[in-house]
C-alpha positions in Angstrom: 0.3 0.0 0.3 1.7 3.2 -1.0 2.1 6.5 1.1 -1.2 8.3 -0.4 -3.3 5.2 0.1 -2.1 5.2 3.9 -2.7 9.0 4.0 -6.4 8.8 2.9 -7.3 5.7 5.3 -6.0 7.7 8.4 -8.2 10.8 7.3 -11.0 8.7 6.9 -10.3 7.1 10.2 -9.9 10.4 11.8 -12.8 11.8 10.1 -15.1 8.8 11.4 -13.6 9.4 14.8 -14.9 13.1 15.0 -18.4 11.8 13.6 -18.5 9.3 16.1 -17.5 11.8 18.9 -20.1 14.1 17.7 -23.0 11.9 17.6 -22.2 10.6 21.0 -22.0 14.1 22.6 -25.6 14.8 20.5 -26.9 11.9 21.7 -25.8 11.9 25.8 -28.5 13.6 27.8 -28.3 16.7 29.4 -26.7 16.6 32.8 -28.5 18.8 35.5 -27.5 19.8 38.9 -31.0 19.9 40.0 -34.5 18.9 38.3 -35.0 16.3 35.1 -35.2 16.9 31.6 -37.4 14.7 29.7 -35.2 15.3 26.4 -36.9 13.4 23.3 -39.1 11.9 26.2 -41.1 15.3 26.3 -44.8 15.1 25.7 -46.9 17.4 23.7 -49.4 19.8 25.4 -53.4 19.5 25.2 -55.3 22.5 24.1 -56.1 25.0 26.8 -57.5 28.5 26.7 -56.1 31.2 29.2 -56.1 34.7 29.3 -52.6 36.7 29.8 -52.3 39.7 32.5 -52.5 42.2 29.5 -55.9 40.3 29.0 -54.8 38.5 25.5 -55.9 35.2 25.1 -52.9 32.7 25.6 -53.2 29.0 24.2 -50.8 26.4 23.6 -49.2 27.7 20.7 -47.9 30.9 22.3 -45.6 28.6 24.1 -44.0 27.8 20.2 -40.9 28.9 19.4 -39.2 29.5 23.1 -38.4 27.8 26.3 -40.9 28.5 28.9 -40.9 28.0 32.8 -44.3 28.2 34.7 -45.1 28.3 38.2 -48.4 27.7 39.5 -49.6 29.7 42.5 -51.9 32.6 43.7 -51.3 36.2 44.6 -52.4 35.9 48.3 -49.7 32.9 48.6 -47.8 33.8 52.0 -44.9 32.2 51.0 -44.1 29.8 48.3 -45.1 31.9 45.6 -43.0 35.0 46.4 -40.2 33.0 47.2 -40.3 30.8 44.0 -40.7 33.8 41.7 -37.9 35.6 43.4 -35.8 32.6 42.5 -37.0 32.7 38.7 -36.1 36.5 38.9 -32.5 35.8 40.1 -31.8 32.6 38.5 -32.9 34.7 34.8 -30.6 37.8 35.9 -27.6 35.0 36.7 -27.5 34.1 33.1 -24.9 35.0 31.6 -25.6 34.7 27.7 -28.1 37.0 26.4 -29.1 34.2 23.7 -30.1 31.9 26.4 -31.8 34.6 28.4 -33.5 36.1 25.5 -34.8 32.7 24.7 -36.8 32.4 27.9 -40.2 33.3 29.0 -41.7 32.6 32.5 -45.2 32.4 33.5 -46.9 32.8 36.9 -50.2 30.9 36.4 -52.8 31.5 38.7 -54.8 29.0 40.3 -57.0 31.1 42.4 -59.0 32.9 39.2 -61.6 34.1 41.7 -59.3 36.8 43.6 -56.7 36.8 40.9 -57.8 39.5 38.3 -55.5 39.8 35.2 -54.7 43.3 36.5 -53.5 42.2 39.9 -51.6 39.4 38.0 -49.9 42.3 36.3 -48.8 44.5 39.2 -47.9 40.8 41.2 -45.7 39.9 38.4 -44.5 42.9 37.5 -42.7 43.4 41.2 -40.6 40.3 40.1 -39.5 41.0 36.7 -41.7 43.3 34.4 -40.9 40.8 31.6 -42.7 38.2 33.5 -46.6 37.3 32.1 -49.1 36.4 34.5 -52.0 33.9 33.1 -55.4 33.0 34.6 -58.9 31.2 33.8 -61.7 29.6 35.3 -60.8 26.7 36.7 -62.1 24.2 34.1 -60.2 25.7 31.5 -57.2 25.6 33.5 -57.7 21.6 34.3 -56.5 20.4 30.8 -53.1 22.3 31.6 -52.7 21.6 35.3 -53.4 17.5 34.5 -51.2 17.4 32.0 -48.5 18.5 33.9 -49.2 16.9 37.0 -49.6 20.1 39.0 -51.8 19.4 41.7 -53.9 22.1 43.8 -56.6 22.6 46.5 -58.7 24.8 48.6 -58.1 25.0 51.8 -61.0 26.7 54.3 -63.0 27.9 51.3 -66.7 28.2 51.4 -69.4 30.2 49.1 -68.7 33.2 50.6 -65.1 32.9 51.9 -62.8 35.8 50.8 -59.8 34.7 53.0 -58.8 31.2 52.4 -55.6 29.5 51.4 -54.6 27.4 48.4 -52.2 23.9 48.6 -50.6 23.6 45.6 -47.3 22.3 43.9 -43.9 24.0 44.3 -42.4 22.5 41.0 -41.6 24.8 38.3 -42.0 23.3 35.2 -40.2 23.4 31.7 -41.9 23.9 28.5 -39.8 23.7 25.3 -40.1 25.5 21.8 -42.6 22.9 20.4 -44.8 23.2 23.2 -43.9 20.3 24.9 -43.7 19.3 28.7 -40.0 19.0 28.7 -38.6 19.4 32.1 -39.2 20.0 35.9 -37.5 21.1 39.1 -38.6 20.5 42.6 -38.3 23.0 45.6 -36.2 24.2 46.8 -35.1 26.2 44.1 -31.4 27.8 44.1 -31.3 30.3 41.5 -27.4 29.7 40.9 -28.3 26.3 40.2 -31.2 27.0 38.0 -29.3 29.5 35.8 -26.8 26.8 35.1 -29.2 24.3 34.3 -31.4 26.3 32.1 -28.2 27.6 30.3 -27.3 23.4 30.0 -31.0 22.8 28.3 -31.1 25.8 26.0 -27.4 25.6 24.7 -28.1 21.8 24.0 -31.5 22.9 22.3 
C-alpha cells in the first residue's frame, strides 16, 4: 500500500472518529444539577384557553418558539409563591449568555381565578420582573393544562362566601420546550444559581 493510500485511510479514520464523537455528544442526555429534563421523551400539551395579564388570549401555540418556565400559584400566597418568583427572577438575572436569556419566558399561572384578576396579576408579576407574564382562567379551562403537567392544587378553608382562604399547590417549576411540549421539571427548594446553570445547559443543548 503506497503512502498516499495510507494517508487517505488515516484521514478517513479521523473523520469517522470525529463523527462518532459528535454523535455521542448529541445523544448524551443533558446533565443537570437539579431537576429533570425529558429530552426526546417530552410530551405534547393538550389544547387550553387562558388569559394573559394584558387581557390577550393565551393558548398552547403561544409556547412555540421559545423555552418557557411555568409556576402555578396565587397572589395571596404567603410564602412559596413570592419565594419561587424571586428565585426565578434571580436565576434569569444570573444567566450570563444573552441568547439564553432571550430564549426564556417565565409565566406565573394563577390557580385562584376568583381573586386573581388579570390586572392584579400584572401588578404582582411586575414586582419580581417586568418581563414575567401572569396567566389566569376559570378552573375548568385551567384543568387540561394542570392535569397534563401533574400540578396538584386544592382550596383549604374555602366556603361559598369566603374571601380569605389558602390554596395548597405544587411548588414545582415546569419547563416547556419550543415545540409546546412538557420537557422538564424542577422541584423545590429552588437555588437561583443552580437553576441558571441548568437552564443554560438545556437551552444551549437545544
